[in-house]
C-alpha positions in Angstrom: 23.2 3.2 23.9 20.9 1.0 26.0 18.3 -1.1 24.2 14.7 -0.2 24.6 12.5 -3.0 26.2 9.0 -3.3 24.8 6.5 -5.8 26.1 4.4 -7.0 23.1 2.0 -9.8 22.3 5.0 -11.6 20.8 6.9 -11.3 24.1 9.6 -8.8 25.2 11.4 -7.1 22.4 14.8 -5.5 22.9 15.1 -2.7 20.4 18.3 -1.0 19.4 17.6 2.7 19.5 19.4 3.0 16.2 16.7 0.8 14.6 13.8 2.9 15.7 11.7 4.4 12.9 10.1 7.8 13.6 6.7 8.6 12.2 6.4 12.2 13.3 2.6 12.3 12.7 2.0 8.7 13.8 -0.5 6.8 11.8 -4.2 7.4 11.4 -5.8 6.2 14.7 -2.4 6.0 16.3 -1.2 9.6 16.1 0.4 9.5 19.6 2.6 6.6 18.6 5.6 8.1 16.8 8.3 5.5 17.6 8.2 2.2 15.8 10.3 -0.9 15.0 10.0 -3.0 11.9 10.6 -6.8 12.4 9.8 -10.3 11.1 8.1 -12.8 13.4 10.4 -15.7 14.3 9.7 -19.3 15.1 10.8 -21.4 18.1 14.2 -21.9 16.5 14.7 -18.1 15.9 14.2 -18.5 12.1 12.1 -15.9 10.2 8.6 -17.4 10.2 7.5 -15.5 7.0 9.5 -13.4 4.6 6.2 -12.0 3.3 4.7 -10.4 6.5 6.6 -7.8 8.5 5.4 -6.1 11.6 5.5 -2.5 12.5 5.6 -2.6 16.3 4.9 0.6 18.3 7.6 1.3 20.8 5.2 3.8 22.6 2.5 1.1 23.1 3.5 -2.5 23.1 0.0 -3.5 22.3 0.0 -2.0 18.9 1.5 -4.1 16.0 0.6 -3.6 12.4 1.2 -6.3 9.8 2.8 -5.1 6.6 4.0 -6.5 3.3 6.1 -5.5 0.3 3.5 -4.9 -2.5 6.0 -5.8 -5.2 5.9 -9.4 -4.0 2.4 -9.4 -5.5 3.2 -7.6 -8.7 2.1 -4.2 -7.5 4.5 -1.3 -8.1 3.7 2.3 -7.0 4.6 5.4 -9.0 4.2 7.8 -6.2 4.6 11.5 -6.4 5.4 13.2 -3.1 4.8 16.9 -2.4 7.8 19.0 -1.5 6.7 19.0 2.2 6.3 15.2 2.2 9.8 14.7 0.7 11.2 17.2 3.2 9.4 15.4 6.1 11.0 12.1 5.1 14.4 13.7 4.5 14.6 12.1 1.0 17.9 12.7 -0.9 17.7 9.6 -3.0 14.3 8.1 -4.0 16.0 4.6 -3.8 16.2 5.0 -0.1 12.4 4.9 0.3 10.9 1.6 1.4 7.2 1.3 0.4 5.0 -1.2 2.3 1.3 -1.8 2.5 -0.7 -2.7 5.6 -2.4 -6.0 5.8 -5.8 -6.4 7.5 -8.0 -9.3 8.4 -11.2 -9.6 6.5 -12.8 -11.0 9.7 -11.0 -9.8 12.9 -12.3 -12.9 14.7 -10.6 -15.1 12.1 -7.3 -15.1 14.0 -7.4 -16.4 17.5 -5.6 -19.7 18.1 -5.6 -21.0 14.5 -3.0 -20.1 11.9 -4.3 -17.6 9.3 -4.7 -18.6 5.7 -4.1 -16.4 2.7 -7.9 -15.9 2.3 -8.1 -14.2 5.7 -6.2 -11.1 4.7 -6.2 -8.2 2.3 -3.7 -5.5 1.5 -4.6 -1.8 1.7 -3.0 -0.4 -1.4 -4.5 3.1 -1.1 -2.5 4.1 1.9 1.1 2.9 1.6 3.7 3.4 4.4 6.8 5.1 3.3 10.1 4.7 5.2 13.3 6.5 4.4 15.8 3.8 5.2 18.7 6.3 5.7 17.0 8.8 8.0 14.6 6.2 9.6 11.7 8.6 9.2 8.4 7.4 7.8 4.8 8.4 7.1 1.6 6.9 5.7 0.6 8.5 2.4 -3.1 8.3 1.7 -3.7 8.4 -2.0 -6.5 10.7 -3.1 -8.4 11.4 -6.3 -7.3 9.3 -9.2 -4.5 7.9 -7.1 -6.9 6.3 -4.7 -8.4 4.0 -7.3 -5.8 1.4 -6.4 -8.1 0.3 -3.5 -7.8 -3.0 -1.7 -6.4 -6.1 -3.2 -6.9 -9.7 -1.9 -3.5 -11.4 -1.7 -2.3 -14.9 -1.7 0.2 -15.6 1.1 2.5 -18.6 0.8 1.3 -20.3 4.0 
């Protein structure tokens, strides 16, 4: 299979089609973007720049990249209940195959630019985790509602 080339703000990415994650419904605001790749940013030497921040890069639109993190790194563990239709959409056979990630957002979008971000510039959206079945490579964003939604947003401390 031929790699997929995607021009991104990080440069050109060569994506192995077997590593593509499909989000059949896209993400809120990005519903047309159903093909994604999860990756770490690397430094000049090719080493992983941060083991805390991952990026969900759209294959459909190279200009869309969403920073994510593993909420367990900050002591937050989900006890999610999926509906039968959500479990079927993800193709879940074993709950251990589901990777749970949260999106990271800038408190002030102008804070980025040329300077390196600090831990106080970001927050994690804990109320809408992204779920990825690592076996089927199918994912979705689950928006928690009612009493589940009380998890809200949590400021995080990043190790940089």
